[in-house]
LUMVEX-87808 format. One record per residue: residue in one letter; x, y, z of N, C-alpha, C, CB in turn; residue number from 1. Coordinates in Angstrom, 1 decimal. Glycine has a CB too. Example, Ala and Ser with C-alpha at 12.3 -4.5 7.8 and 13.67 -1.06 7.14 Angstrom:
BEGIN
REC  aa      nu      nv      nw     cau     cav     caw      cu      cv      cw     cbu     cbv     cbw    i
REC   a    13.2    -5.7     7.8    12.3    -4.5     7.8    13.2    -3.3     7.8    11.3    -4.5     9.0    1
REC   s    12.8    -2.2     7.1    13.7    -1.1     7.1    12.9     0.0     7.9    14.1    -0.6     5.7    2
This chain:
BEGIN
REC  aa      nu      nv      nw     cau     cav     caw      cu      cv      cw     cbu     cbv     cbw    i
REC   m     1.0   -11.6    16.6     1.3   -10.3    16.0     0.2   -10.0    15.0     2.8   -10.4    15.4    1
REC   s    -0.2    -8.8    14.9    -1.2    -8.4    13.9    -0.7    -8.5    12.5    -1.7    -7.0    14.2    2
REC   f    -1.7    -8.6    11.6    -1.4    -8.7    10.2    -0.6    -7.5     9.7    -2.7    -8.9     9.3    3
REC   f    -1.0    -6.3    10.2    -0.4    -5.1     9.8     1.1    -5.1    10.3    -1.1    -3.9    10.4    4
REC   r     1.4    -5.6    11.5     2.8    -5.6    11.9     3.6    -6.6    11.1     2.8    -6.1    13.4    5
REC   v     3.0    -7.7    10.7     3.7    -8.7     9.8     3.9    -8.0     8.5     2.8    -9.9     9.6    6
REC   k     3.0    -7.3     8.0     3.1    -6.6     6.7     4.3    -5.6     6.8     1.8    -5.8     6.3    7
REC   a     4.3    -4.8     7.9     5.4    -3.9     8.1     6.8    -4.6     8.2     5.2    -3.0     9.4    8
REC   l     6.8    -5.7     8.9     8.1    -6.4     9.0     8.5    -7.0     7.7     7.9    -7.6    10.0    9
REC   r     7.6    -7.5     6.9     8.0    -8.0     5.6     8.5    -6.9     4.7     6.7    -8.6     4.9   10
REC   r     7.9    -5.7     4.7     8.4    -4.5     3.9     9.8    -4.2     4.4     7.5    -3.3     4.1   11
REC   i    10.0    -4.1     5.7    11.3    -3.7     6.2    12.4    -4.8     5.8    11.3    -3.6     7.8   12
REC   a    12.1    -6.0     6.0    13.0    -7.1     5.7    13.3    -7.1     4.2    12.5    -8.5     6.1   13
REC   a    12.4    -6.8     3.3    12.6    -6.8     1.9    13.3    -5.6     1.3    11.3    -6.9     1.2   14
REC   a    13.5    -4.6     2.2    14.1    -3.3     1.7    15.6    -3.6     1.5    14.0    -2.2     2.7   15
REC   p    16.2    -3.1     0.4    17.6    -3.3     0.1    18.5    -2.5     0.9    17.8    -3.0    -1.4   16
REC   a    18.0    -1.5     1.6    18.8    -0.7     2.5    18.0    -0.2     3.7    19.4     0.6     1.7   17
REC   p    18.6     0.3     4.7    17.8     0.8     5.8    16.7     1.7     5.3    18.7     1.5     6.9   18
REC   l    15.5     1.6     5.9    14.3     2.3     5.4    13.9     3.4     6.3    13.1     1.3     5.2   19
REC   p    13.8     4.6     5.8    13.3     5.8     6.6    11.9     5.5     7.0    13.4     7.1     5.8   20
REC   l    11.6     5.8     8.3    10.2     5.6     8.8     9.2     6.3     7.9    10.1     6.1    10.2   21
REC   r     9.5     7.5     7.4     8.6     8.2     6.5     8.3     7.4     5.2     9.3     9.6     6.0   22
REC   d     9.3     6.7     4.6     9.1     5.9     3.5     8.2     4.6     3.8    10.4     5.4     2.9   23
REC   l     8.5     4.1     5.0     7.7     2.9     5.5     6.2     3.3     5.6     8.3     2.4     6.8   24
REC   a     6.0     4.5     6.1     4.6     4.9     6.3     3.9     5.0     4.9     4.5     6.3     7.0   25
REC   e     4.7     5.5     3.9     4.1     5.7     2.6     3.9     4.3     1.9     5.1     6.5     1.7   26
REC   l     4.8     3.4     2.1     4.6     2.0     1.6     3.4     1.3     2.2     5.9     1.2     1.8   27
REC   l     3.2     1.6     3.5     2.1     0.9     4.2     0.8     1.7     4.1     2.4     0.7     5.6   28
REC   l     0.8     2.9     3.4    -0.4     3.7     3.3    -1.0     4.1     4.6    -1.4     3.0     2.4   29
REC   t    -0.1     4.5     5.5    -0.6     5.0     6.8     0.2     6.2     7.3    -0.5     3.8     7.9   30
REC   d    -0.1     6.7     8.4     0.6     7.9     8.9     1.8     7.5     9.7    -0.4     8.8     9.7   31
REC   r     2.7     8.5     9.8     4.0     8.3    10.5     3.8     8.0    12.0     4.9     9.5    10.4   32
REC   p     2.9     8.6    12.7     2.8     8.3    14.2     2.4     6.8    14.4     1.7     9.2    14.8   33
REC   y     1.5     6.3    13.5     1.1     4.9    13.6     2.3     4.0    13.3    -0.1     4.5    12.7   34
REC   v     3.1     4.3    12.3     4.3     3.5    11.9     5.3     3.5    13.1     4.9     4.1    10.6   35
REC   t     5.4     4.6    13.8     6.3     4.7    14.9     5.8     3.7    16.0     6.3     6.2    15.5   36
REC   l     4.5     3.6    16.3     4.0     2.7    17.3     4.3     1.2    16.8     2.5     2.9    17.5   37
REC   v     4.1     1.0    15.5     4.3    -0.4    15.0     5.8    -0.7    15.1     3.9    -0.5    13.5   38
REC   v     6.7     0.2    14.7     8.1    -0.1    14.8     8.6    -0.2    16.2     8.9     1.1    14.1   39
REC   d     8.0     0.6    17.2     8.4     0.4    18.6     8.1    -1.0    19.0     7.5     1.4    19.4   40
REC   d     6.9    -1.5    18.6     6.6    -2.9    19.0     7.5    -3.9    18.4     5.1    -3.2    18.5   41
REC   l     7.9    -3.7    17.1     8.8    -4.6    16.4    10.2    -4.6    17.1     8.9    -4.3    14.9   42
REC   v    10.6    -3.4    17.5    11.9    -3.2    18.2    11.9    -4.0    19.5    12.2    -1.7    18.4   43
REC   g    10.8    -3.8    20.2    10.6    -4.5    21.5    10.6    -6.0    21.4     9.3    -4.1    22.1   44
REC   r    10.2    -6.5    20.2    10.2    -8.0    20.0    11.6    -8.4    19.4     9.1    -8.3    19.0   45
REC   g    12.5    -7.5    19.2    13.8    -7.9    18.7    13.8    -8.2    17.2    14.4    -9.0    19.4   46
REC   l    12.8    -7.7    16.5    12.7    -8.0    15.0    13.3    -7.0    14.1    11.3    -8.3    14.7   47
REC   v    13.3    -5.7    14.6    13.9    -4.6    13.8    14.8    -3.8    14.7    12.8    -3.8    13.1   48
REC   e    15.7    -3.0    14.1    16.5    -2.0    14.8    16.2    -0.7    14.2    18.0    -2.4    14.8   49
REC   r    16.2     0.3    15.1    16.1     1.7    14.6    17.4     2.4    14.8    15.0     2.5    15.4   50
REC   s    17.8     3.3    13.8    19.1     4.0    13.9    18.9     5.4    13.4    20.2     3.2    13.1   51
REC   a    19.8     6.3    13.7    19.8     7.6    13.2    20.1     7.6    11.7    20.8     8.5    14.0   52
REC   n    19.5     8.5    11.0    19.8     8.7     9.5    20.9     9.6     9.4    18.5     9.2     8.8   53
REC   p    22.1     9.2     8.9    23.2    10.1     8.8    23.0    11.2     7.8    24.5     9.3     8.3   54
REC   a    22.1    11.1     6.9    21.8    12.1     5.9    20.8    13.2     6.5    21.2    11.5     4.7   55
REC   d    20.1    12.8     7.6    19.0    13.7     8.1    18.8    13.4     9.6    17.7    13.6     7.3   56
REC   r    19.4    14.2    10.4    19.3    14.0    11.9    17.9    13.8    12.4    20.0    15.0    12.6   57
REC   r    16.9    14.4    11.7    15.5    14.4    12.2    14.8    13.1    11.8    14.7    15.5    11.6   58
REC   s    15.5    12.3    11.0    14.9    11.1    10.4    15.5     9.8    11.1    15.0    11.0     8.9   59
REC   k    14.7     8.8    11.2    15.2     7.5    11.7    15.1     6.5    10.6    14.4     7.1    13.0   60
REC   l    16.0     5.5    10.7    16.1     4.4     9.7    15.7     3.1    10.5    17.5     4.3     9.0   61
REC   v    15.1     2.2     9.8    14.8     0.9    10.4    15.3    -0.2     9.5    13.2     0.8    10.6   62
REC   t    15.8    -1.2    10.1    16.3    -2.4     9.4    15.9    -3.7    10.2    17.9    -2.4     9.3   63
REC   a    15.7    -4.7     9.5    15.3    -6.0    10.1    16.6    -6.6    10.8    14.7    -7.0     9.1   64
REC   t    16.4    -7.2    11.9    17.4    -8.0    12.6    17.4    -9.4    11.9    17.2    -8.1    14.1   65
REC   e    18.4   -10.2    12.3    18.4   -11.6    11.8    17.1   -12.3    12.2    19.6   -12.4    12.4   66
REC   a    16.7   -12.1    13.4    15.4   -12.7    13.9    14.2   -12.2    13.1    15.2   -12.5    15.4   67
REC   g    14.3   -10.9    12.7    13.2   -10.2    11.9    13.2   -10.8    10.5    13.4    -8.7    11.9   68
REC   r    14.4   -11.0     9.9    14.4   -11.6     8.6    13.9   -13.0     8.6    15.8   -11.6     8.0   69
REC   a    14.2   -13.8     9.6    13.7   -15.1     9.7    12.1   -15.1     9.9    14.3   -15.9    10.9   70
REC   a    11.6   -14.2    10.8    10.2   -14.1    11.0     9.5   -13.7     9.7     9.9   -13.1    12.1   71
REC   a    10.1   -12.7     9.0     9.5   -12.3     7.7     9.5   -13.4     6.7    10.3   -11.1     7.1   72
REC   a    10.5   -14.2     6.6    10.6   -15.4     5.7     9.5   -16.4     6.1    12.0   -16.0     5.7   73
REC   e     9.3   -16.6     7.4     8.3   -17.6     7.8     6.9   -17.0     7.5     8.4   -17.8     9.3   74
REC   a     6.7   -15.8     7.7     5.4   -15.1     7.3     5.1   -15.3     5.8     5.4   -13.6     7.7   75
REC   e     6.2   -15.0     5.0     6.0   -15.2     3.6     5.7   -16.6     3.2     7.4   -14.8     2.9   76
REC   r     6.3   -17.6     3.8     6.0   -19.0     3.6     4.5   -19.3     3.9     6.9   -19.9     4.4   77
REC   i     4.1   -18.8     5.1     2.7   -19.1     5.5     1.7   -18.4     4.6     2.5   -18.6     7.0   78
REC   l     2.0   -17.1     4.3     1.0   -16.4     3.4     1.0   -16.8     2.0     1.4   -14.9     3.5   79
REC   s     2.1   -17.5     1.5     2.1   -17.9     0.1     1.6   -19.3     0.0     3.5   -17.8    -0.4   80
REC   t     1.3   -20.0     1.1     0.7   -21.3     1.0    -0.8   -21.3     1.0     1.2   -22.2     2.2   81
REC   p    -1.4   -21.7    -0.1    -2.9   -21.6    -0.2    -3.5   -22.6     0.8    -3.3   -21.9    -1.6   82
REC   p    -4.7   -22.2     1.2    -5.4   -23.1     2.1    -5.8   -24.4     1.4    -6.7   -22.5     2.7   83
REC   p    -6.1   -25.5     2.1    -6.4   -26.8     1.4    -7.5   -26.7     0.4    -6.7   -27.8     2.5   84
REC   e    -8.5   -25.9     0.7    -9.7   -25.7    -0.2    -9.2   -25.2    -1.6   -10.7   -24.8     0.4   85
REC   l    -8.3   -24.3    -1.6    -7.8   -23.8    -2.8    -6.9   -24.7    -3.5    -7.1   -22.4    -2.6   86
REC   r    -6.1   -25.4    -2.8    -5.1   -26.4    -3.4    -5.9   -27.5    -4.1    -4.2   -27.0    -2.3   87
REC   a    -7.1   -27.8    -3.7    -7.9   -28.8    -4.2    -8.6   -28.4    -5.6    -9.0   -29.3    -3.3   88
REC   l    -8.5   -27.2    -5.9    -9.1   -26.7    -7.2    -8.3   -27.1    -8.4    -9.3   -25.2    -7.2   89
REC   p    -8.9   -27.3    -9.5    -8.1   -27.6   -10.7    -7.2   -26.4   -11.1    -9.1   -27.9   -11.9   90
REC   a    -6.2   -26.7   -11.8    -5.2   -25.6   -12.2    -5.8   -24.5   -13.0    -4.1   -26.2   -13.0   91
REC   e    -6.8   -24.8   -13.9    -7.4   -23.7   -14.7    -8.2   -22.8   -13.8    -8.3   -24.3   -15.8   92
REC   d    -8.9   -23.3   -12.7    -9.6   -22.5   -11.8    -8.7   -21.6   -11.0   -10.5   -23.4   -10.9   93
REC   l    -7.6   -22.2   -10.6    -6.6   -21.4    -9.8    -6.1   -20.2   -10.7    -5.5   -22.3    -9.3   94
REC   a    -5.8   -20.5   -12.0    -5.3   -19.5   -12.9    -6.3   -18.4   -13.0    -4.9   -20.1   -14.3   95
REC   a    -7.6   -18.8   -13.2    -8.7   -17.8   -13.3    -8.8   -16.9   -12.0   -10.0   -18.4   -13.6   96
REC   l    -8.7   -17.6   -10.9    -8.8   -16.9    -9.6    -7.6   -15.9    -9.5    -8.8   -17.9    -8.4   97
REC   d    -6.4   -16.3    -9.9    -5.2   -15.5    -9.8    -5.4   -14.2   -10.7    -4.0   -16.3   -10.3   98
REC   r    -5.9   -14.4   -11.9    -6.2   -13.3   -12.8    -7.2   -12.3   -12.2    -6.7   -13.8   -14.2   99
REC   i    -8.3   -12.8   -11.6    -9.3   -12.0   -11.0    -8.7   -11.2    -9.8   -10.5   -12.8   -10.5  100
REC   a    -7.9   -11.9    -9.0    -7.3   -11.2    -7.8    -6.4   -10.2    -8.2    -6.6   -12.3    -6.9  101
REC   a    -5.6   -10.4    -9.3    -4.6    -9.4    -9.8    -5.4    -8.2   -10.3    -3.8   -10.0   -10.9  102
REC   r    -6.5    -8.4   -10.9    -7.3    -7.2   -11.4    -7.8    -6.4   -10.3    -8.4    -7.7   -12.3  103
REC   l    -8.3    -7.1    -9.2    -8.8    -6.4    -8.1    -7.8    -5.6    -7.4    -9.4    -7.4    -7.1  104
REC   v    -6.6    -6.2    -7.2    -5.5    -5.4    -6.6    -5.1    -4.2    -7.4    -4.3    -6.4    -6.4  105
REC   a    -5.0    -4.4    -8.7    -4.6    -3.3    -9.6    -5.6    -2.2    -9.6    -4.5    -3.9   -11.1  106
REC   e    -6.9    -2.4    -9.3    -7.9    -1.4    -9.3    -7.8    -0.5    -8.0    -9.3    -2.0    -9.4  107
REC   d    -7.1    -1.0    -7.0    -7.0    -0.2    -5.7    -6.1     1.0    -5.9    -6.4    -1.0    -4.6  108
């Protein structure tokens, strides 16, 4: 599965309520047609479910299935585990790297 699909799945699984596709597109900084393709793929894999939005018939909601939540948790575990090269660095170097990375992300 592509990194972008994993990112979408993690966002969907972390949402406290069913997520409108429009909101998912905004969270992922992409357009709605592409999010529709990504969600179609995730639905096909059994990782998310799409449903009608009771507040807006034109809108669809997406939620993670049990398998989707498990896959998102596994992705989170993998992505939060630093590679061996980083784990070998001293704690102060890791702290400096973390500060630098946080600044880079904040500038986006």
